[in-house]
N, C-alpha and C positions, 0 to 999 in steps of 0.2 A: 530446625532450619533457622539460620541465623540471618540477620539483616544484610550482612555482607554477600551471602549467597543470593539472597533475592535481588539485591542490587545488581549483581553480576548477571543474573539471568535476565532481569529487565533491560540492562544495558545491551546484552547481546540480542535480545528481542528487538530492540530499537534498530540496531545495526542491521539486522537480517530483513525486518520489515521495510526500512527505507531502502535497502538493496533491491527488494522485490519492486517497490514502488518506482524506483529509478529505472529498472530493467523494463517495466511496463511502459513507462513514459517514453523511454528511448525506442521501444518497438513500435509505439504508435506514431512517434515523430519521424523516424527514419525508414519505417517498414510499413507505413499506414496502408498503402495499397495491397501489399502482400497479406497483411493481417486481415484486411477487409474481405479480399477474396476468399480466404480460408473460411472466414465466418458466414459469409454470403452463400457458401455451398451448403451449410448446415441450417441457415435460417434465412427466411426472406426479409432482408433489411435494407433500407435505403442508407446511403452514406451518411446522411444527416443524422439518422436514428442511430447508426453505429457509433458516431462521434458522441452523441448525447448519452448514450448508454456507458460508453467508456469514460467520458468526462465525469458523469455522475458516480460511477463505481470508484474511479480515482479519488474523488472528494471524499466519499463514504470511507474508503480505506484509510485515507490520511487522517480523518477524524477519529477513526477507531485507533489508530497508532497513538494519537495524542491522548485519548481518553484511557486506554488500557495499558499503554506502556510508559509514555513520557510523563503523565501526570502522577502515577504511582511512584515513579522513579524519583521524581523531584520531591514528592511527599516524603519518601523514606530518606532522601538526603537531608531534608530539613529537620526531621525528628532524630535522624542518627547522628 
């Protein structure tokens, strides 16, 4: 496997993961009540707890994107 292939894979991973992140954010921003109603049927959650869980999860997902996709991508760019 060459460096170019790994760079291409990491690049597409970044695009796909940020797409998922944006979709998640748009769902919470523009369909918050609908998403909350769906989740509150499955779990006993207050709106504040629901927001806290999603905010924390989005932050964790974003950090994982930086650690596992963006940092290796730039590291390979620097050495390649």
